[in-house]
C-alpha positions as CSV (number, residue, x, y, z in Angstrom):
1,M,8.9,24.3,26.3
2,A,7.0,21.2,27.6
3,R,8.2,17.9,26.0
4,A,5.3,17.0,23.5
5,L,4.3,13.4,24.9
6,F,2.1,12.2,22.2
7,I,5.0,12.5,19.6
8,D,7.3,10.2,21.6
9,V,4.2,7.9,22.2
10,Y,4.1,7.1,18.6
11,R,7.6,7.1,18.1
12,G,7.5,4.3,21.0
13,L,4.5,2.4,18.9
14,A,6.7,2.9,15.8
15,V,9.7,0.9,16.8
16,L,7.5,-1.5,18.8
17,L,5.8,-2.1,15.2
18,V,9.6,-2.5,13.6
19,T,10.8,-4.9,16.0
20,G,7.7,-6.8,16.1
21,F,7.7,-7.1,12.6
22,H,11.0,-8.6,12.4
23,L,10.7,-11.1,15.2
24,W,7.4,-12.3,13.3
25,R,9.4,-13.1,10.4
26,A,12.0,-14.8,12.8
27,L,9.5,-17.0,14.6
28,D,7.7,-18.6,11.9
29,K,5.4,-15.7,11.0
30,P,2.4,-16.7,12.9
31,T,-1.2,-15.7,11.9
32,L,-4.5,-16.0,13.2
33,R,-7.1,-15.3,10.7
34,A,-10.7,-14.5,10.6
35,P,-12.6,-16.9,9.1
36,G,-14.8,-17.3,6.2
37,S,-15.2,-13.9,4.1
38,L,-13.1,-12.0,6.6
39,R,-10.0,-14.2,6.0
40,S,-8.2,-11.1,5.1
41,F,-7.9,-9.9,8.2
42,D,-5.5,-11.4,10.7
43,A,-5.8,-10.8,14.7
44,L,-1.8,-10.8,14.5
45,G,-1.8,-8.5,11.4
46,A,0.0,-5.9,13.2
47,L,2.9,-7.9,13.5
48,A,3.1,-9.0,10.0
49,N,2.1,-5.4,8.7
50,G,4.8,-3.9,11.4
51,S,7.0,-2.7,8.6
52,L,4.5,0.2,8.9
53,G,6.1,1.7,11.7
54,V,8.9,3.0,9.2
55,D,5.8,4.7,7.5
56,L,4.7,6.3,10.9
57,F,8.4,7.0,11.3
58,F,8.5,9.3,8.3
59,F,5.1,11.1,9.1
60,I,6.7,12.0,12.4
61,S,10.0,13.0,10.9
62,G,8.0,15.4,8.6
63,F,5.8,16.9,11.7
64,C,8.7,17.4,13.8
65,V,11.2,18.5,11.7
66,V,9.2,21.4,10.2
67,L,8.8,22.7,13.7
68,A,12.3,23.7,14.3
69,A,13.4,27.1,13.5
70,S,16.5,26.0,11.4
71,A,14.1,24.9,8.7
72,R,11.6,27.4,9.2
73,N,14.2,30.0,8.2
74,A,16.5,28.3,5.9
75,R,15.8,30.6,3.3
76,T,19.5,31.9,2.4
77,P,22.5,30.0,1.4
78,G,23.9,30.5,4.8
79,A,20.9,29.6,6.6
80,Y,20.2,26.7,4.6
81,G,23.6,25.1,5.4
82,H,22.9,25.6,9.1
83,Y,19.7,23.7,8.7
84,V,21.5,20.9,7.0
85,L,24.1,20.6,9.5
86,A,21.9,20.6,12.3
87,R,20.2,17.6,10.5
88,W,23.2,15.9,9.9
89,L,24.4,16.1,13.5
90,R,21.3,14.7,14.6
91,V,21.3,11.6,12.2
92,A,24.9,10.8,11.5
93,P,27.2,10.5,14.8
94,A,25.0,7.6,16.4
95,Y,24.2,6.3,12.7
96,Y,28.1,6.1,11.9
97,V,28.6,4.5,15.4
98,A,26.3,1.8,14.6
99,I,27.9,1.4,10.8
100,V,31.0,0.4,12.8
101,V,29.4,-1.6,15.3
102,W,27.5,-3.8,12.6
103,N,30.8,-4.4,10.7
104,V,32.5,-5.4,13.9
105,I,29.4,-7.9,14.4
106,I,29.2,-9.4,11.0
107,A,32.7,-9.7,10.7
108,W,33.6,-10.9,14.2
109,A,30.4,-12.6,15.4
110,G,28.6,-13.7,12.1
111,V,25.5,-12.3,13.2
112,A,22.8,-10.5,10.7
113,V,25.4,-11.0,8.3
114,K,25.1,-8.3,5.0
115,P,27.0,-7.1,2.4
116,H,29.8,-4.5,4.1
117,S,32.4,-3.8,1.7
118,F,33.9,-0.8,1.4
119,H,32.1,0.8,-1.5
120,D,28.9,-0.5,1.2
121,N,30.4,1.3,3.8
122,L,31.1,4.6,1.9
123,T,27.5,4.6,0.4
124,H,26.2,4.7,3.8
125,L,28.3,7.4,4.8
126,L,27.4,9.3,2.3
127,F,23.4,8.4,2.7
128,V,23.2,7.4,-0.7
129,H,23.1,3.9,-0.1
130,N,19.2,3.6,-1.2
131,W,20.2,4.7,-4.7
132,S,21.0,1.3,-5.5
133,A,19.6,-2.1,-5.2
134,A,23.2,-3.6,-4.6
135,T,23.6,-1.4,-1.4
136,F,20.2,-1.0,-0.4
137,F,20.1,-3.3,2.5
138,S,23.9,-3.8,3.0
139,V,25.5,-3.3,6.5
140,S,22.3,-3.3,8.2
141,G,18.9,-4.0,6.9
142,V,17.1,-1.2,8.1
143,F,19.5,1.5,7.5
144,W,17.6,2.1,4.0
145,S,15.3,4.6,5.7
146,L,17.8,7.0,6.9
147,G,18.9,7.9,3.4
148,V,15.4,8.6,2.7
149,E,15.2,10.7,5.9
150,L,18.2,12.7,5.4
151,Q,17.1,13.4,1.6
152,F,13.9,14.6,2.7
153,Y,15.6,17.2,5.0
154,L,17.4,18.5,1.8
155,L,14.1,18.9,0.4
156,L,12.0,20.3,2.8
157,P,13.1,24.2,2.6
158,L,12.0,24.1,-0.9
159,L,8.5,22.7,-0.2
160,L,7.8,25.2,3.0
161,P,6.0,27.7,0.8
162,W,3.6,25.5,-0.4
163,L,3.2,23.9,2.8
164,R,2.3,27.1,4.6
165,A,-0.1,28.3,1.6
166,R,-1.3,25.5,-0.3
167,P,-1.0,22.3,2.1
168,L,-3.5,19.9,0.4
169,R,-2.5,20.9,-3.2
170,L,1.0,20.1,-2.0
171,L,-0.1,16.6,-0.6
172,A,-2.4,15.8,-3.7
173,L,0.7,16.7,-6.3
174,V,3.0,14.3,-4.1
175,G,0.6,11.6,-3.6
176,L,-0.1,11.5,-7.5
177,L,3.8,11.3,-8.1
178,S,4.1,8.4,-5.5
179,L,1.2,6.6,-7.2
180,A,2.6,7.0,-10.4
181,I,6.2,5.6,-9.1
182,N,4.4,2.6,-7.3
183,L,2.3,1.8,-10.7
184,T,5.3,1.9,-13.1
185,C,8.5,0.5,-11.2
186,A,9.2,-2.6,-9.3
187,S,12.4,-1.8,-8.1
188,V,12.6,-0.9,-4.1
189,V,15.2,1.9,-5.5
190,Y,12.0,3.9,-6.7
191,T,9.0,2.5,-4.7
192,W,10.8,2.9,-1.5
193,S,12.7,6.4,-2.5
194,V,12.2,9.5,-0.6
195,L,9.9,10.7,-4.0
196,A,7.8,7.6,-3.2
197,F,7.7,8.2,0.5
198,L,7.0,12.0,-0.1
199,P,3.5,12.3,1.0
200,L,4.1,10.9,4.5
201,F,6.6,13.5,5.1
202,V,4.7,16.3,3.4
203,A,1.6,15.0,5.4
204,G,3.4,14.9,8.7
205,A,5.0,18.9,8.0
206,G,1.5,20.1,7.0
207,C,-0.3,18.5,9.9
208,A,2.5,20.5,12.3
209,L,2.3,23.6,10.3
210,H,-1.6,23.7,10.5
211,F,-1.8,21.7,13.8
212,E,-4.5,23.4,15.8
213,G,-7.1,23.1,12.7
214,V,-6.4,19.7,11.9
215,R,-6.3,18.5,15.7
216,R,-9.7,20.4,16.2
217,V,-11.1,18.0,13.2
218,L,-9.7,15.3,14.0
219,G,-10.2,15.3,17.5
220,R,-13.8,15.4,17.3
221,P,-15.4,12.1,19.0
222,G,-16.9,10.4,15.9
223,V,-13.6,11.4,13.5
224,M,-11.2,10.3,16.0
225,A,-13.3,6.8,16.4
226,L,-13.1,6.7,12.9
227,T,-9.6,7.3,12.5
228,L,-8.4,4.5,15.2
229,L,-11.1,2.0,13.3
230,S,-9.0,2.7,10.2
231,A,-5.7,2.2,11.5
232,G,-7.0,-0.9,13.2
233,I,-8.1,-2.3,9.8
234,V,-4.8,-1.3,8.1
235,L,-2.8,-2.9,10.7
236,S,-5.0,-6.2,10.6
237,Y,-5.4,-6.4,6.7
238,R,-3.6,-9.2,4.9
239,G,-5.1,-8.9,1.8
240,K,-3.8,-8.4,-1.5
241,L,-3.8,-4.8,-2.9
242,A,-1.6,-5.4,-5.9
243,A,-3.3,-2.5,-8.0
244,L,-1.8,-0.3,-5.7
245,G,1.7,-1.8,-5.3
246,E,3.7,-0.1,-2.4
247,F,1.5,2.5,-2.5
248,K,-0.7,1.0,0.2
249,R,1.9,1.4,2.5
250,V,2.0,5.4,2.1
251,V,-2.0,5.4,2.7
252,A,-1.6,3.1,5.9
253,G,1.3,5.4,7.3
254,L,-0.9,8.5,6.7
255,V,-3.9,6.6,8.5
256,L,-1.1,6.0,11.5
257,G,0.1,9.5,11.5
258,L,-3.5,11.1,11.3
259,C,-4.1,8.9,14.7
260,M,-1.2,10.8,16.3
261,V,-2.8,14.2,15.4
262,A,-6.2,13.1,16.8
263,T,-5.3,11.4,19.9
264,S,-2.9,14.0,20.9
265,E,-5.0,15.6,23.2
266,L,-6.2,12.8,24.8
267,I,-2.5,11.6,25.9
268,A,-1.8,15.3,26.7
269,R,-4.7,15.4,29.2
270,H,-4.3,11.8,30.5
271,P,-0.7,11.0,30.8
272,S,-1.0,7.4,31.9
273,R,2.0,4.8,32.9
274,V,1.1,3.3,29.5
275,W,1.8,6.3,27.8
276,R,4.9,7.4,29.8
277,G,6.4,3.8,29.2
278,L,5.7,4.4,25.3
279,A,7.2,7.4,25.8
280,F,10.5,6.5,27.0
281,L,11.0,3.9,24.3
282,G,10.1,6.6,22.0
283,R,12.8,8.7,23.3
284,A,15.5,5.8,22.6
285,S,13.5,4.8,19.5
286,Y,16.2,6.2,17.1
287,S,18.7,3.6,18.5
288,I,16.6,0.8,19.1
289,Y,16.2,1.1,15.3
290,L,19.8,1.1,14.5
291,Y,20.0,-1.9,16.5
292,N,16.8,-3.6,15.7
293,Y,18.7,-7.1,14.2
294,L,19.9,-7.6,17.7
295,Y,17.8,-10.6,18.0
296,Q,19.9,-12.4,15.6
297,A,22.6,-12.8,18.2
298,L,20.6,-15.2,20.3
299,P,19.0,-18.6,19.1
300,L,15.6,-17.5,19.8
301,P,13.0,-20.0,21.4
302,H,10.1,-20.9,19.3
303,G,6.9,-20.1,21.7
304,P,6.1,-17.1,23.7
305,M,9.5,-17.3,25.3
306,G,11.1,-16.3,22.0
307,W,9.1,-13.1,21.5
308,V,10.2,-12.2,25.2
309,W,13.7,-12.8,24.5
310,G,13.7,-11.2,21.4
311,F,11.8,-8.0,22.4
312,V,14.3,-7.7,25.9
313,V,17.5,-8.2,23.9
314,V,16.3,-5.7,20.9
315,L,14.8,-2.8,23.0
316,G,17.3,-3.3,26.3
317,G,20.1,-3.4,23.5
318,G,19.2,-0.5,21.8
319,T,17.9,1.6,25.0
320,L,21.4,1.1,26.2
321,M,23.2,2.2,23.1
322,H,20.6,5.4,23.2
323,F,22.3,6.2,26.6
324,A,25.7,5.2,25.8
325,V,25.7,6.8,22.2
326,E,22.9,9.0,21.2
327,A,22.5,11.2,24.3
328,P,26.0,12.1,24.4
329,C,25.9,12.7,20.4
330,M,23.1,14.8,21.2
331,R,25.1,17.0,23.7
332,W,27.7,17.3,21.5
333,R,25.5,18.7,18.8
334,K,23.9,21.1,21.1
335,R,27.2,22.6,22.1
336,V,28.5,22.9,18.4
337,L,25.1,24.4,17.0
338,E,25.6,26.8,19.8
339,R,29.2,28.1,18.9
340,L,28.4,28.7,15.6
341,P,29.0,32.2,14.6
342,V,25.5,32.7,13.2
343,A,23.6,30.1,14.7
344,P,19.7,29.9,14.1
345,R,17.6,28.8,17.3
346,V,17.6,25.0,16.6
347,A,14.5,23.5,18.5
348,E,14.7,20.0,19.7
349,E,12.4,17.6,17.1
350,N,10.1,16.4,19.7
351,R,9.7,19.9,21.3
352,A,6.9,21.0,19.5
353,S,5.8,24.4,19.0
354,V,2.5,23.8,18.4
355,P,-0.4,24.6,20.8
356,L,-0.6,21.6,23.2
357,P,-3.6,21.3,25.7
358,P,-2.9,22.2,29.4
């Protein structure tokens, strides 16, 4: 089955947003605000709001994992166990290597220093580090989202019947839950929890299960233009929406995710060099994300060269680790799953079983 180019393209966009956000924080937080009453909008807002790349990753994860045969067939304890193992083997090996690498970098080079005690590392190995404020950002600040991802994977088979039969009702329910969490809680342990981000995973999964109908609506020229305009607004808006708390991230991430579905046919029909370049980054995006703080190993100069060097170090270092660690881990995962006595057919996450245009 042909690889779904649009998924890799948006993975590439997501990791560029995250990388841009981290470099923006390191390079004096530049802004280019609009004048007067439009001052809440910033031409460089995509950098300041680049953390929304994580929210886009959550949408994509929901979209992709629901397409895996192991997820759709996890209806018995044995099948559920195979599904969990398949997901764990996709995430954990490269992640565990990254934990070791960052412990070495912190201890020996004093770069990107974070708490890295035995307790910190143990919670990361168990994917529960996001359950406590003390370990939430330990070892490496970007690792918090991996706990959220794996916890969603555990929940997904329980949500599948609703996703098939009543996707909008389920989305409204988890949306209200997320809003309630964000209005009543202040700690990131709650506002950045799997329950708070569940609408993004559910929306992504629902779009995958009902892809043709959703794409047909979002792919209309007027609707697509409105979706892309909305994405530009959420990326450039720097005003205050305190009443929504962190729920505004969920809304923005949903908008970006819908852009992926809206433009899927356009990208498939016109696979330009730009799309292929982004897709290359998308295929390495997991490793680029794991090593996103590599820029801290260099004293970045101020000005354009700081941005150039920052992106080169992060994208280059992450891509290198993709080929050195992640890709071999993926091949090993495939061999392990093929040798299981009762192995469900596990589709690659981005080899979408959705009807793609010719």
